[in-house]
N, C-alpha and C positions, 0 to 999 in steps of 0.2 A: 841711639840704636844699640842694642846688645848684639855682639858678635860671638859666634862660636869659633874657637881656635883649637883645631884638633891635629893629631899625629905629631904632637910635641915630643921632644926627647924626654926620657924619664927623669933626666937631671935638671930639666928646666925649672926656673924659679919665677915667682910673680914679678920680680924686678926685671928679669930678662924679657918676659912677655910684654911688660909695659914698655920697655925700651924699643922693642920691635915695632909696636904700634904707634909710639910717639914719633917715629920717623915720618908718619903720615899726618898726624895732627894730635891735639890735646886729648888725653885719655882721662875720663872721669873716674873709672874704677876698673880693677883687674881682679879676677879670682881664679886661681889655679886649683883644680879639683884634685884632692889627695885621698888615698886609701885610708879609711878610718883606723884600721889596725896597725898599718906600718908607717903611716904618715908620708909615704912616698907618692910622688906625682902619678896620676892615672893617665897622663899623656894628653889631657885636654883642659881647657879653661874658657873663661868668658871675659870679654873686654867691652866696656861701655864708652862710646864716643858719639859725637854729633852725627846726624844722618849723612851729611855730605862726606865727612871724613870716613865714616864707616863704609860707604859705597866705594870710595877710593881705596880703602884698605882691602876690601874684597878683591877689587880689580888688580891691585898691585902686589898683594902679599900671597894670595891663594896660589899654591903650587911652588912657592919659593923654598929653597933649601934652608932648613934650620937644624943645625947639629947633625947633618947627614940624613935628615928626614924631610919629606915633602909636606910642608905646612898646608893644612886645610882651613880655609877661612870662609865662613858664610854667616848669614843672618841666623841668630839663635831662634829656635822654635820653642814654643811653650812646652813645658814638661807635661807629658801625658800621665794620667792617673795610672799608678802601678798597683798590682794586686799585692796584698801583704805576703811576706815570706814567713813560712812556718818552720 
């Protein structure tokens, strides 16, 4: 299952995000979303793990403090079609 992890500190790294979720269970992939121009974290990312571990991660990690911010964890939603920017 793919999880959305939001409200991350701007200084968060993929390794730190992986470490947080590996406390629950094995993580198959992590991607931290960054700004294309600055390369800086946008404060959210995605984590892939087994369905059972993902449900536990939602229950146990959602609302916990990470770097002074309240972590938001939920099942990732499919990206909706966006209109082109001009």
